[in-house]
C-alpha positions, 0 to 999 in steps of 0.5 A, a space after each residue: 151289396 151282396 146278399 149271402 144264401 144258403 149253401 149248406 143246410 146241416 141237421 143237428 145231430 142228437 148225441 151227449 157230452 160231459 157227464 151225459 148231458 143230452 144235446 144237438 150238434 151241428 158243427 163237429 160231426 160227420 157232416 160238419 167237422 169244422 167250419 173255420 174258425 168254428 170247431 163246434 156248435 151244441 144246442 142243449 135244452 131240456 125240461 128233464 132234469 136227467 137230461 142236463 143234471 150231471 153237467 160237465 165236471 172237470 175237463 181241460 181245454 187248450 188252443 181255442 175258445 168256448 163260447 157259452 150262451 144261456 137261454 134259460 136255466 142256470 149254470 155254474 162254471 168254476 175252474 183251475 184259475 180260481 174263477 167262478 161264476 154263474 150263467 143266467 138266461 141271457 148271460 154269456 162266457 167267452 173263455 179263452 183256453 189258451 195254453 190250458 185250463 181246467 174247467 167244470 159247467 154244472 147246473 144250478 137247478 134240479 128242475 125246470 128247462 135248461 137250454 143254450 148253446 156252447 160254441 168252440 172258436 179257433 185261435 190262431 197259432 200265434 195265440 194258442 199258447 196265450 194265458 187263458 181269460 175270461 170275458 163274463 157278462 151278465 143278461 143285462 150287459 148285453 144289449 137288446 136292440 129293436 131294429 124294426 117293429 116285431 124284431 128283437 136283436 141281442 147283440 153279444 158280439 158285433 154290431 146292429 144299428 150302431 150298438 156294439 155288443 160286449 165281446 172285444 178283442 177276440 182274434 176272429 173278429 166275432 159277429 153273435 146275435 140272438 134274433 127273434 122275428 115276430 110273425 110276418 117280420 124282416 131283418 137284415 145285418 151287414 156282414 164282413 164280406 171275408 168272414 164265415 157266418 152260419 145261422 141256426 134255427 132254434 125256434 120256428 121257420 126262418 127264411 134267408 134270401 129265398 131258403 127256408 130253414 127249420 128248427 134244429 138246422 144250421 145254414 152255412 151261408 155263402 159269401 157276401 156283406 149282407 144277410 136278409 132273413 124274415 119268418 112267415 110265423 115267427 122265429 128265433 136263431 142264432 147268427 154267427 160269424 167270424 174271420 177264418 184262418 186258413 191254418 191246419 187244425 190238429 185235434 184230439 178231444 178238447 185239444 186244438 192245435 195246429 200239428 199232431 206234435 203240438 197235441 202230443 205236448 198238450 196230452 203230456 202238459 196235462 198229465 203233468 198237471 202243466 196246466 193252470 
């Protein structure tokens, strides 16, 4: 087995998006514009309603997938296909925007903490204009695995100890784990050798191989087929991996295609109401 190591650390950058939601962005910044096949990672989290109450009103997407994973709070989504749902703590939505969709994500609370992640995942050229689709799972549909004393892993995608996450049929063949380590515990996970992988720590401090990763830091991992981590005082992080495409990326706001001509077409289609 070849252990993955930390080859780059990105400190999440405070910013805002939507109608003014405060968040911390680690992929999709000047420091790390993309991490093939991943295009953006936002960690939103606040107990102040002013930081999140305006939400993410109607906006379009084309050419990629958005993954919303709730840690705390309630977020309602609606879209132009007529789909609607409520994301609860521990729930996940994997939306394949494909040829185009318009949707909104709005808080269903006016007080208390709201926190979670949104990840943008690229689509290969052959699938960028596919029919939009959803995979949405309630918290109890995301399995919780305890591979060792003091270690809890929620398996959103991929496999841990023979238990597979509910997300399936995704081009990048993803791994997406929510890992909690009690003080003094260790965890290791197999990952496909050729997949791009990162870990984002959002509570406590983790050690990956021999490198410490602090809260609000994203660790880009080296190649390998295994990642080993531990924590002296306890931590919580997401571990994500996926198959890179190695294709050109043309991106403009909520549109991610392969050429500038395709971006122009996406803008034109949106302006002419040719999305779902």
